[in-house]
C-alpha positions as CSV (number, residue, x, y, z in Angstrom):
1,M,96.0,113.3,105.4
2,E,97.1,110.5,103.2
3,V,98.6,107.2,105.3
4,G,98.5,103.6,105.1
5,M,98.7,104.0,109.5
6,L,99.3,106.3,111.8
7,W,100.7,106.3,115.3
8,I,100.4,108.4,117.5
9,N,102.4,108.8,121.2
10,Q,102.0,104.5,120.9
11,P,102.1,101.7,118.4
12,A,99.0,99.3,118.3
13,T,99.1,96.1,116.3
14,P,96.2,96.7,114.1
15,W,93.4,93.5,114.0
16,P,93.4,91.3,111.0
17,E,90.2,92.8,109.5
18,M,91.2,96.0,109.2
19,P,92.2,97.8,105.6
20,F,95.8,97.8,105.9
21,G,98.1,98.8,103.1
22,G,100.2,102.1,101.5
23,V,97.5,104.8,99.9
24,K,99.0,106.4,96.1
25,D,101.2,104.2,94.2
26,S,103.4,103.7,97.8
27,G,101.8,99.8,98.3
28,Y,99.1,97.6,97.4
29,G,96.6,99.2,99.5
30,S,94.2,97.7,101.1
31,E,92.6,95.8,97.7
32,G,95.5,93.5,97.7
33,G,94.2,91.4,100.7
34,P,92.4,88.4,100.7
35,E,89.3,90.2,99.5
36,A,90.6,90.8,96.5
37,M,90.4,87.8,94.6
38,E,87.0,87.3,95.9
39,G,85.7,88.8,92.5
40,Y,87.6,85.8,90.7
41,L,86.7,83.1,93.1
42,V,83.7,80.5,92.1
43,T,82.3,78.2,94.9
44,K,81.8,74.6,94.4
45,A,80.6,72.1,96.4
46,V,82.1,68.3,97.0
47,S,79.6,65.1,98.1
48,V,81.3,62.6,99.4
49,L,79.5,59.1,100.9
50,A,80.7,57.4,103.6
51,V,81.3,53.9,102.8
């Protein structure tokens, strides 16, 4: 079975940590969330001195 979401007997709200999305060409897939951007991010640091 290839589905983005499956409910049996009662709908439930998914947790934010759970992958969510369609499979194949039906949607963004689970790769379309915030995690998809992590490969393009560069970590930087900012230091602010209190005067």
